[in-house]
C-alpha positions in Angstrom: 38.0 -7.4 -3.2 34.6 -8.6 -2.0 33.2 -6.7 0.9 30.0 -8.4 1.4 29.5 -11.8 2.7 28.9 -14.4 0.3 25.2 -14.9 1.0 24.4 -11.3 0.8 26.1 -11.1 -2.6 24.2 -14.2 -3.8 20.9 -12.7 -2.6 21.7 -9.4 -4.4 22.6 -11.4 -7.4 19.5 -13.4 -7.5 17.2 -10.6 -7.1 18.9 -8.5 -9.9 18.8 -11.5 -12.3 15.3 -12.6 -11.4 14.1 -9.0 -12.1 15.9 -8.6 -15.3 15.7 -12.0 -17.1 12.9 -13.7 -14.9 13.0 -16.6 -12.5 12.8 -19.3 -15.3 16.0 -18.1 -17.0 18.1 -17.2 -13.8 20.1 -20.4 -13.3 22.2 -21.1 -10.2 25.1 -21.1 -12.3 24.4 -17.5 -13.6 23.6 -16.2 -10.2 27.0 -17.7 -8.6 28.9 -15.9 -11.5 27.1 -12.7 -10.9 27.8 -13.0 -7.2 31.6 -13.7 -7.7 31.4 -17.1 -6.3 31.3 -20.7 -7.3 27.9 -22.7 -7.8 29.1 -25.0 -5.1 29.4 -22.1 -2.6 26.0 -21.0 -3.7 24.6 -24.4 -2.6 26.5 -24.0 0.8 23.8 -21.3 1.7 20.7 -22.4 -0.3 19.4 -25.9 -1.0 18.0 -25.1 -4.3 16.9 -22.3 -6.8 13.4 -22.5 -5.2 14.9 -22.0 -1.8 16.9 -19.0 -3.2 13.7 -17.6 -4.6 11.9 -17.8 -1.3 14.6 -15.9 0.5 14.8 -13.2 -2.2 10.9 -12.8 -1.5 11.5 -12.7 2.2 14.6 -10.6 2.4 14.6 -8.4 -0.6 10.8 -7.5 -1.0 8.4 -5.7 1.3 8.1 -8.1 4.4 4.5 -9.1 3.9 4.7 -12.6 5.8 6.5 -11.3 9.0 3.8 -8.5 9.2 1.0 -10.9 8.9 2.6 -13.3 11.6 3.2 -10.6 13.9 -0.4 -9.2 13.8 -1.8 -12.7 14.1 0.3 -13.4 17.1 -1.1 -10.3 18.9 -4.6 -9.6 17.9 -6.3 -6.3 19.3 -3.1 -4.2 18.7 -3.8 -0.8 17.1 -6.7 -0.2 15.1 -8.1 -2.8 12.6 -8.3 -0.1 9.9 -4.6 0.9 10.5 -3.7 -2.7 10.4 -5.3 -3.6 7.3 -4.2 -0.5 5.5 -0.6 -1.4 6.3 -1.2 -5.0 5.3 -2.7 -3.8 2.0 0.3 -1.3 1.4 2.9 -4.0 2.1 0.9 -6.4 -0.2 0.4 -4.0 -3.1 4.4 -3.3 -3.1 5.2 -7.0 -2.6 3.1 -8.1 -5.6 4.3 -5.1 -7.6 7.9 -6.3 -7.1 7.5 -10.2 -7.2 5.3 -10.3 -10.2 8.2 -9.3 -12.7 10.2 -11.9 -10.9 7.9 -14.9 -11.2 6.0 -14.0 -14.6 8.5 -15.9 -16.8 7.3 -19.2 -15.1 3.9 -18.8 -16.6 5.3 -19.2 -20.1 6.7 -22.7 -19.4 4.1 -24.8 -17.7 6.3 -27.9 -17.1 8.8 -25.6 -15.4 6.0 -24.0 -13.3 4.8 -27.4 -12.2 8.3 -28.4 -11.1 8.7 -25.0 -9.3 5.3 -25.4 -7.5 6.3 -29.0 -6.4 9.6 -27.6 -5.1 7.9 -24.9 -3.0 5.3 -27.5 -1.7 8.5 -29.5 -0.3 9.7 -26.4 1.7 6.2 -25.2 2.8 6.0 -22.2 0.9 3.9 -20.9 -2.1 1.7 -17.9 -3.1 -1.1 -19.2 -1.2 0.9 -18.4 2.2 0.0 -14.9 2.5 -3.7 -15.5 1.9 -3.5 -18.2 4.9 -1.5 -15.4 7.0 -4.2 -12.9 6.6 -7.0 -15.4 7.2 -5.3 -16.4 10.3 -4.9 -12.7 11.4 -8.6 -12.0 10.6 -9.7 -15.0 12.6 -7.6 -14.1 15.5 -9.2 -10.6 15.3 -12.7 -12.4 15.0 -11.9 -14.2 18.3 -11.3 -11.0 19.9 -14.4 -9.4 18.8 -13.1 -7.0 16.4 -14.4 -8.8 13.3 -17.9 -9.9 13.1 -18.6 -13.7 14.0 -20.2 -14.5 10.8 -17.7 -12.9 8.6 -15.8 -15.1 5.9 -12.3 -14.4 6.9 -10.9 -16.6 4.1 -12.9 -14.6 1.5 -12.0 -11.3 3.1 -8.4 -12.1 2.9 -8.7 -13.4 -0.8 -10.4 -10.1 -1.8 -7.8 -8.0 -0.2 -4.7 -9.6 -1.5 -6.5 -10.4 -4.7 -6.9 -6.5 -5.2 -3.3 -5.9 -4.3 -2.2 -8.6 -6.8 -4.4 -7.2 -9.6 -3.0 -3.8 -9.0 0.4 -5.1 -10.0 -0.4 -5.7 -13.7 -3.9 -4.4 -14.4 -3.0 -0.8 -15.3 -0.2 -1.4 -17.6 -2.5 -1.0 -20.5 -4.1 2.2 -19.4 -3.3 5.6 -21.2 -0.7 6.5 -18.8 0.3 3.1 -17.6 0.2 4.3 -14.0 -0.9 2.2 -11.1 -3.2 3.9 -8.4 -0.8 5.4 -5.7 0.0 2.8 -3.1 -1.1 4.6 0.0 -4.4 5.8 -1.2 -5.1 2.6 -2.8 -4.3 0.7 0.6 -6.6 3.1 2.6 -9.5 2.8 0.2 -9.2 -1.0 0.2 -9.0 -1.5 3.8 -12.0 0.7 4.5 -14.1 -0.9 2.1 -13.0 -4.3 3.4 -13.9 -3.1 7.0 -17.5 -2.1 6.1 -18.2 -5.9 5.2 -16.5 -7.6 8.2 -16.6 -5.4 11.2 -19.6 -5.6 13.9 -22.3 -3.2 13.3 -23.0 -0.7 16.0 -27.0 -0.5 16.4 -26.8 2.7 18.7 -24.6 4.6 16.3 -26.6 3.6 13.3 -29.8 4.4 15.1 -28.2 7.9 15.9 -27.6 8.6 12.2 -31.1 7.8 11.2 -33.3 10.9 10.5 -36.1 11.5 12.9 -39.7 12.0 11.8 
């Protein structure tokens, strides 16, 4: 007897199949079979496999997009360092878990193009976190916590690019271990902050050695 609602079972099955065999090979028919329902039932809850993929990212992986949206809506909350550290932590975990799901698309370029086209139609895609972080940094810029001349898009791209790089760049190291996520996020946030936050001339002058 099935105890979970059909939508939950479908998401669970899609997440598992996308992780184990990849997005390209996880068909809606196989997902429905693993969820214990018909393919027709799957389409009652999700418009397409791409829609299902986006829902898996949103509901089964670290919640990066909601975090960025909430911070952009209320700039000035918490410290900028704490906020960027949490963004980096969530982003590192998000990419770590999402890369194995989507990696198979890159082996089939025609399939990837169709997938990208489908994501555009539903207003989604891997560019969205960069836009979300850019929006947050621009909101903090308007609040005076980010330098007026800082390139917020470049800063967002640098932070999220580093988080994405962590997901696959360390597999070939001697121990195959990624940098621990908490320390990685802290160092990344602090390094980024050094380039985008307003300078404090009084504090800098106080730190200079006196003749």
